[in-house]
C-alpha positions as CSV (number, residue, x, y, z in Angstrom):
1,M,-2.9,33.3,22.0
2,T,-3.0,29.7,21.0
3,L,-1.9,26.8,23.2
4,S,1.4,26.6,21.3
5,D,2.1,30.1,22.5
6,H,2.0,29.0,26.1
7,P,5.3,27.5,27.3
8,L,5.1,24.2,29.2
9,A,5.1,25.3,32.9
10,R,6.1,23.2,35.9
11,W,4.6,24.0,39.4
12,P,6.4,22.4,42.3
13,Q,4.4,22.1,45.6
14,D,6.0,25.3,46.9
15,S,4.8,27.3,43.8
16,P,2.0,29.8,44.4
17,L,0.3,28.3,41.3
18,Y,0.3,24.8,42.7
19,P,-3.4,24.0,43.6
20,Q,-3.1,23.4,47.4
21,R,-6.7,22.1,47.5
22,I,-5.6,18.7,46.3
23,L,-3.3,18.1,49.3
24,P,-6.0,17.1,51.9
25,F,-7.2,14.4,49.5
26,L,-4.0,13.0,48.0
27,A,-1.8,13.6,51.0
28,D,1.6,12.0,50.6
29,R,0.5,10.8,47.1
30,A,0.1,14.3,45.8
31,P,2.4,15.0,42.9
32,A,5.7,16.7,43.7
33,A,5.0,19.0,40.7
34,I,2.3,19.6,38.2
35,T,2.9,20.4,34.6
36,C,0.6,22.9,32.9
37,K,0.0,24.2,29.4
38,G,-2.7,26.7,28.5
39,N,-4.6,29.3,30.5
40,P,-3.8,28.8,34.3
41,S,-6.5,31.3,35.4
42,I,-9.1,28.6,34.6
43,L,-8.1,27.0,37.9
44,N,-9.8,30.0,39.7
45,S,-13.2,28.8,38.5
46,P,-15.3,26.2,40.2
47,A,-15.0,23.0,38.2
48,L,-17.1,19.9,37.8
49,A,-15.3,16.6,37.1
50,L,-16.7,14.3,34.5
51,F,-16.3,10.5,34.5
52,C,-18.0,7.6,32.7
53,S,-17.1,3.9,32.4
54,A,-16.0,2.8,28.9
55,K,-19.3,1.0,28.3
56,C,-22.4,3.3,29.0
57,P,-26.0,2.0,28.7
58,G,-27.9,3.5,25.8
59,K,-30.5,5.0,28.1
60,L,-27.8,7.0,29.8
61,I,-26.0,8.2,26.7
62,L,-28.8,10.5,25.6
63,A,-29.3,11.9,29.1
64,T,-25.5,12.6,29.5
65,Y,-25.4,14.2,26.1
66,E,-28.3,16.5,27.1
67,L,-26.4,17.4,30.3
68,A,-23.3,18.3,28.2
69,Q,-25.4,20.7,26.2
70,Q,-26.7,22.3,29.4
71,W,-23.1,22.7,30.6
72,R,-22.2,24.2,27.3
73,Q,-25.0,26.7,27.5
74,A,-24.2,27.6,31.1
75,G,-20.5,27.9,30.5
76,T,-19.7,25.4,33.2
77,T,-16.0,24.6,33.7
78,I,-15.5,20.9,33.2
79,I,-12.4,18.9,34.1
80,S,-11.8,15.3,32.9
81,G,-9.4,13.0,31.2
82,F,-12.0,12.9,28.3
83,H,-10.9,9.4,27.6
84,S,-13.9,7.1,27.5
85,P,-16.3,7.3,24.5
86,M,-19.0,9.1,26.5
87,E,-16.4,11.6,27.9
88,R,-15.1,12.3,24.4
89,E,-18.6,12.9,23.1
90,C,-19.2,15.4,25.9
91,L,-15.9,17.1,25.0
92,N,-17.2,17.5,21.4
93,V,-20.3,19.2,22.7
94,L,-18.4,21.4,25.2
95,L,-15.9,22.6,22.6
96,R,-18.8,24.3,20.8
97,G,-19.6,26.5,23.8
98,S,-17.8,29.2,25.7
99,G,-17.0,27.5,28.9
100,S,-13.5,26.6,30.1
101,L,-12.1,23.0,29.9
102,I,-9.3,21.4,31.9
103,L,-7.9,18.3,30.1
104,C,-5.8,15.8,32.1
105,P,-4.2,13.1,30.1
106,A,-2.9,10.0,31.9
107,R,0.7,10.8,30.9
108,S,3.1,13.7,30.7
109,L,2.5,16.7,28.5
110,T,5.9,16.5,26.9
111,R,4.6,15.3,23.5
112,L,1.3,17.1,23.6
113,R,-0.1,17.8,20.1
114,L,-3.1,20.1,19.7
115,R,-5.9,18.5,17.6
116,A,-7.6,20.6,15.0
117,E,-10.9,20.9,17.0
118,L,-9.0,22.3,20.0
119,R,-7.3,25.2,18.2
120,Q,-10.1,27.7,18.3
121,P,-11.0,27.1,21.9
122,S,-7.3,27.3,22.7
123,A,-6.9,30.7,20.9
124,K,-9.8,32.0,23.1
125,G,-8.0,31.0,26.3
126,R,-10.6,28.3,27.1
127,L,-8.2,25.3,27.5
128,L,-5.8,24.2,30.3
129,F,-3.9,21.0,30.1
130,L,-2.7,19.6,33.4
131,S,-0.6,16.5,34.2
132,P,0.6,15.2,37.6
133,F,3.2,13.0,35.8
134,S,6.9,13.6,35.1
135,E,8.2,13.8,31.5
136,K,9.3,10.1,31.9
137,V,5.7,9.0,31.8
138,R,5.1,9.1,28.0
139,R,2.4,6.4,27.7
140,A,-0.9,6.1,29.5
141,S,-1.6,2.8,31.4
142,V,-4.2,1.4,33.8
143,E,-2.2,2.7,36.7
144,T,-1.6,6.2,35.4
145,A,-5.3,6.5,34.4
146,L,-6.4,5.6,38.0
147,Y,-4.0,8.1,39.5
148,R,-5.1,10.7,36.9
149,N,-8.7,10.2,38.0
150,Q,-7.9,10.6,41.6
151,F,-6.0,13.8,40.7
152,V,-9.0,15.2,38.7
153,A,-11.4,14.4,41.6
154,A,-9.2,16.0,44.1
155,L,-8.9,19.1,42.0
156,A,-12.6,19.4,41.2
157,D,-15.3,21.1,43.4
158,A,-17.8,18.3,42.6
159,I,-17.8,15.0,40.6
160,F,-20.3,13.7,38.1
161,V,-20.2,10.1,37.1
162,A,-22.5,9.3,34.2
163,Y,-22.2,5.5,34.8
164,A,-20.0,3.0,36.6
165,D,-20.2,-0.7,36.0
166,R,-21.0,-2.7,39.2
167,G,-17.7,-3.9,40.6
168,S,-15.6,-1.9,38.1
169,K,-12.6,0.3,38.8
170,T,-14.8,3.3,38.3
171,E,-17.1,2.1,41.1
172,V,-14.1,1.5,43.4
173,F,-12.9,5.1,42.5
174,C,-16.4,6.4,43.5
175,R,-16.1,4.7,46.9
176,Q,-12.9,6.7,47.4
177,V,-14.5,10.0,46.4
178,L,-17.3,9.4,48.8
179,A,-14.8,8.6,51.6
180,W,-13.3,12.0,50.9
181,R,-16.7,13.5,51.5
182,K,-16.6,15.2,48.1
183,P,-19.9,15.9,46.4
184,L,-20.5,12.9,44.0
185,Y,-23.4,13.0,41.6
186,T,-24.9,10.6,39.0
187,L,-28.0,10.3,36.9
188,R,-31.2,9.1,38.6
189,N,-31.7,5.8,36.7
190,E,-32.0,2.1,37.6
191,A,-28.7,1.5,35.8
192,N,-27.0,3.7,38.4
193,A,-28.7,2.0,41.4
194,P,-25.3,0.8,42.7
195,L,-23.9,4.3,42.7
196,L,-27.0,5.7,44.3
197,E,-26.9,3.0,47.0
198,L,-23.3,3.9,47.7
199,G,-24.3,7.4,48.5
200,A,-24.0,9.3,45.2
201,K,-26.7,12.1,44.8
202,P,-28.9,12.5,41.8
203,Y,-27.8,15.2,39.3
204,P,-28.6,18.0,38.9
205,P,-28.5,18.8,42.6
206,L,-31.4,20.5,44.3
207,P,-30.9,24.3,44.7
208,T,-29.8,25.4,48.2
209,P,-32.8,26.8,50.1
Protein backbone atom coordinates (compact mmCIF):
# COMPACT_ATOMS: atom_id res chain seq x y z
CA MET A 1 0.00 0.00 0.00
CA THR A 2 1.46 3.37 -1.04
CA LEU A 3 0.91 6.65 0.72
CA SER A 4 -1.63 7.67 -1.91
CA ASP A 5 -3.72 4.66 -0.87
CA HIS A 6 -4.05 6.05 2.64
CA PRO A 7 -6.84 8.62 2.95
CA LEU A 8 -6.11 11.85 4.79
CA ALA A 9 -7.29 11.19 8.34
CA ARG A 10 -8.18 13.72 11.02
CA TRP A 11 -7.89 12.86 14.71
CA PRO A 12 -9.66 15.22 17.13
CA GLN A 13 -8.56 15.17 20.76
CA ASP A 14 -11.35 12.74 21.69
CA SER A 15 -10.22 10.21 19.04
CA PRO A 16 -8.58 7.03 20.36
CA LEU A 17 -5.83 7.62 17.77
CA TYR A 18 -4.96 11.09 19.08
CA PRO A 19 -1.57 10.81 20.87
CA GLN A 20 -2.52 11.84 24.38
CA ARG A 21 1.13 11.91 25.43
CA ILE A 22 1.54 15.38 23.91
CA LEU A 23 -1.02 16.98 26.23
CA PRO A 24 1.13 17.33 29.38
CA PHE A 25 3.70 19.28 27.35
CA LEU A 26 1.59 21.41 25.02
CA ALA A 27 -1.34 21.79 27.46
CA ASP A 28 -3.85 24.34 26.15
CA ARG A 29 -1.67 24.84 23.05
CA ALA A 30 -2.15 21.23 21.96
CA PRO A 31 -3.77 20.99 18.51
CA ALA A 32 -7.52 20.48 18.54
CA ALA A 33 -6.97 17.86 15.86
CA ILE A 34 -4.04 16.17 14.12
CA THR A 35 -4.02 15.29 10.43
CA CYS A 36 -2.40 12.02 9.41
CA LYS A 37 -1.43 10.30 6.19
CA GLY A 38 0.43 7.00 6.11
CA ASN A 39 0.85 4.15 8.57
CA PRO A 40 -0.53 5.23 11.99
CA SER A 41 0.82 2.13 13.75
CA ILE A 42 4.25 3.78 13.60
CA LEU A 43 3.13 5.91 16.56
CA ASN A 44 3.25 2.78 18.72
CA SER A 45 7.06 2.63 18.43
CA PRO A 46 9.45 4.69 20.59
CA ALA A 47 10.64 7.63 18.50
CA LEU A 48 13.74 9.81 18.56
CA ALA A 49 13.25 13.41 17.41
CA LEU A 50 15.95 14.90 15.18
CA PHE A 51 16.79 18.61 15.03
CA CYS A 52 19.68 20.67 13.72
CA SER A 53 20.21 24.38 13.09
CA ALA A 54 20.34 25.44 9.45
CA LYS A 55 24.10 26.02 9.69
CA CYS A 56 26.00 23.06 11.10
CA PRO A 57 29.80 23.12 11.69
CA GLY A 58 31.69 20.76 9.41
CA LYS A 59 33.08 18.75 12.32
CA LEU A 60 29.54 17.88 13.37
CA ILE A 61 28.24 17.04 9.91
CA LEU A 62 30.26 13.84 9.59
CA ALA A 63 29.46 12.74 13.15
CA THR A 64 25.73 13.28 12.57
CA TYR A 65 25.90 11.47 9.24
CA GLU A 66 27.53 8.50 10.97
CA LEU A 67 24.79 8.53 13.61
CA ALA A 68 22.14 8.48 10.86
CA GLN A 69 23.78 5.36 9.46
CA GLN A 70 23.67 3.75 12.91
CA TRP A 71 19.98 4.60 13.22
CA ARG A 72 19.39 3.15 9.76
CA GLN A 73 21.10 -0.11 10.70
CA ALA A 74 19.27 -0.31 14.03
CA GLY A 75 15.86 0.45 12.49
CA THR A 76 15.35 3.40 14.87
CA THR A 77 12.09 5.31 14.41
CA ILE A 78 12.97 8.96 13.73
CA ILE A 79 10.56 11.90 13.85
CA SER A 80 11.46 15.29 12.40
CA GLY A 81 10.43 18.10 10.12
CA PHE A 82 13.45 17.09 8.01
CA HIS A 83 13.78 20.71 6.95
CA SER A 84 17.34 21.91 7.64
CA PRO A 85 20.15 20.70 5.34
CA MET A 86 21.53 18.31 7.97
CA GLU A 87 18.07 16.92 8.73
CA ARG A 88 17.44 16.33 5.02
CA GLU A 89 20.78 14.57 4.65
CA CYS A 90 19.85 12.28 7.53
CA LEU A 91 16.52 11.58 5.83
CA ASN A 92 18.35 10.48 2.67
CA VAL A 93 20.35 8.01 4.75
CA LEU A 94 17.36 6.72 6.73
CA LEU A 95 15.25 6.13 3.63
CA ARG A 96 17.75 3.46 2.60
CA GLY A 97 17.12 1.46 5.77
CA SER A 98 14.14 -0.40 7.18
CA GLY A 99 13.15 1.81 10.12
CA SER A 100 10.00 3.89 10.30
CA LEU A 101 9.92 7.64 9.78
CA ILE A 102 7.47 10.29 10.99
CA LEU A 103 7.59 13.42 8.86
CA CYS A 104 6.01 16.61 10.20
CA PRO A 105 5.89 19.55 7.78
CA ALA A 106 5.30 23.05 9.16
CA ARG A 107 1.99 23.32 7.29
CA SER A 108 -1.11 21.28 6.55
CA LEU A 109 -1.05 18.03 4.59
CA THR A 110 -3.75 19.20 2.18
CA ARG A 111 -1.40 19.57 -0.79
CA LEU A 112 1.05 16.83 0.17
CA ARG A 113 2.96 15.39 -2.79
CA LEU A 114 5.03 12.24 -2.46
CA ARG A 115 8.55 12.71 -3.81
CA ALA A 116 10.08 9.87 -5.83
CA GLU A 117 12.49 8.78 -3.10
CA LEU A 118 9.61 8.36 -0.65
CA ARG A 119 7.54 6.00 -2.77
CA GLN A 120 9.24 2.71 -1.96
CA PRO A 121 9.42 3.35 1.82
CA SER A 122 5.77 4.41 1.64
CA ALA A 123 4.78 1.16 -0.11
CA LYS A 124 6.49 -0.76 2.72
CA GLY A 125 4.46 1.06 5.38
CA ARG A 126 7.48 2.89 6.78
CA LEU A 127 6.16 6.45 6.51
CA LEU A 128 3.73 8.53 8.53
CA PHE A 129 3.04 12.19 7.85
CA LEU A 130 1.59 14.18 10.75
CA SER A 131 0.48 17.79 10.94
CA PRO A 132 -0.98 19.77 13.85
CA PHE A 133 -2.21 22.44 11.42
CA SER A 134 -5.60 22.97 9.83
CA GLU A 135 -6.06 22.88 6.08
CA LYS A 136 -5.94 26.70 6.06
CA VAL A 137 -2.21 26.65 6.87
CA ARG A 138 -0.85 25.99 3.40
CA ARG A 139 2.56 27.65 3.73
CA ALA A 140 5.32 27.14 6.28
CA SER A 141 6.48 30.16 8.26
CA VAL A 142 8.83 30.89 11.14
CA GLU A 143 5.89 30.64 13.53
CA THR A 144 4.55 27.35 12.16
CA ALA A 145 8.06 25.86 12.13
CA LEU A 146 8.50 26.73 15.82
CA TYR A 147 5.16 25.17 16.74
CA ARG A 148 5.93 22.12 14.59
CA ASN A 149 9.18 21.64 16.48
CA GLN A 150 7.36 21.82 19.81
CA PHE A 151 4.81 19.30 18.54
CA VAL A 152 7.56 16.92 17.38
CA ALA A 153 9.40 17.18 20.70
CA ALA A 154 6.20 16.59 22.68
CA LEU A 155 5.47 13.50 20.61
CA ALA A 156 8.97 12.00 20.79
CA ASP A 157 10.36 9.83 23.56
CA ALA A 158 13.74 11.57 23.37
CA ILE A 159 15.22 14.48 21.44
CA PHE A 160 18.56 14.69 19.63
CA VAL A 161 19.88 18.08 18.54
CA ALA A 162 22.96 17.79 16.34
CA TYR A 163 23.78 21.49 16.72
CA ALA A 164 22.17 24.72 17.91
CA ASP A 165 23.70 28.15 17.33
CA ARG A 166 24.27 30.09 20.55
CA GLY A 167 21.32 32.43 21.04
CA SER A 168 19.38 30.86 18.15
CA LYS A 169 15.72 29.86 18.06
CA THR A 170 16.92 26.27 18.25
CA GLU A 171 18.71 26.99 21.53
CA VAL A 172 15.60 28.66 22.94
CA PHE A 173 13.63 25.59 21.86
CA CYS A 174 16.14 23.35 23.67
CA ARG A 175 15.61 25.34 26.87
CA GLN A 176 11.91 24.58 26.61
CA VAL A 177 12.51 20.86 26.06
CA LEU A 178 14.75 20.76 29.13
CA ALA A 179 12.07 22.58 31.14
CA TRP A 180 9.71 19.76 30.13
CA ARG A 181 12.28 17.33 31.63
CA LYS A 182 12.37 15.41 28.38
CA PRO A 183 15.61 13.57 27.51
CA LEU A 184 17.66 15.93 25.35
CA TYR A 185 20.89 14.75 23.72
CA THR A 186 23.60 16.28 21.58
CA LEU A 187 27.06 15.38 20.30
CA ARG A 188 29.97 15.74 22.70
CA ASN A 189 31.92 18.47 20.92
CA GLU A 190 33.18 21.94 21.83
CA ALA A 191 30.78 23.39 19.26
CA ASN A 192 27.94 22.07 21.40
CA ALA A 193 29.30 23.46 24.67
CA PRO A 194 26.29 25.83 25.03
CA LEU A 195 23.85 22.92 24.80
CA LEU A 196 25.86 20.76 27.18
CA GLU A 197 26.04 23.68 29.63
CA LEU A 198 22.25 24.01 29.46
CA GLY A 199 21.85 20.39 30.51
CA ALA A 200 21.79 18.36 27.30
CA LYS A 201 23.38 14.92 27.65
CA PRO A 202 26.02 13.50 25.29
CA TYR A 203 24.72 11.09 22.64
CA PRO A 204 24.64 8.15 22.54
CA PRO A 205 23.39 7.81 26.12
CA LEU A 206 25.10 5.37 28.45
CA PRO A 207 23.29 2.03 28.84
CA THR A 208 21.11 1.65 31.92
CA PRO A 209 22.94 -0.43 34.55
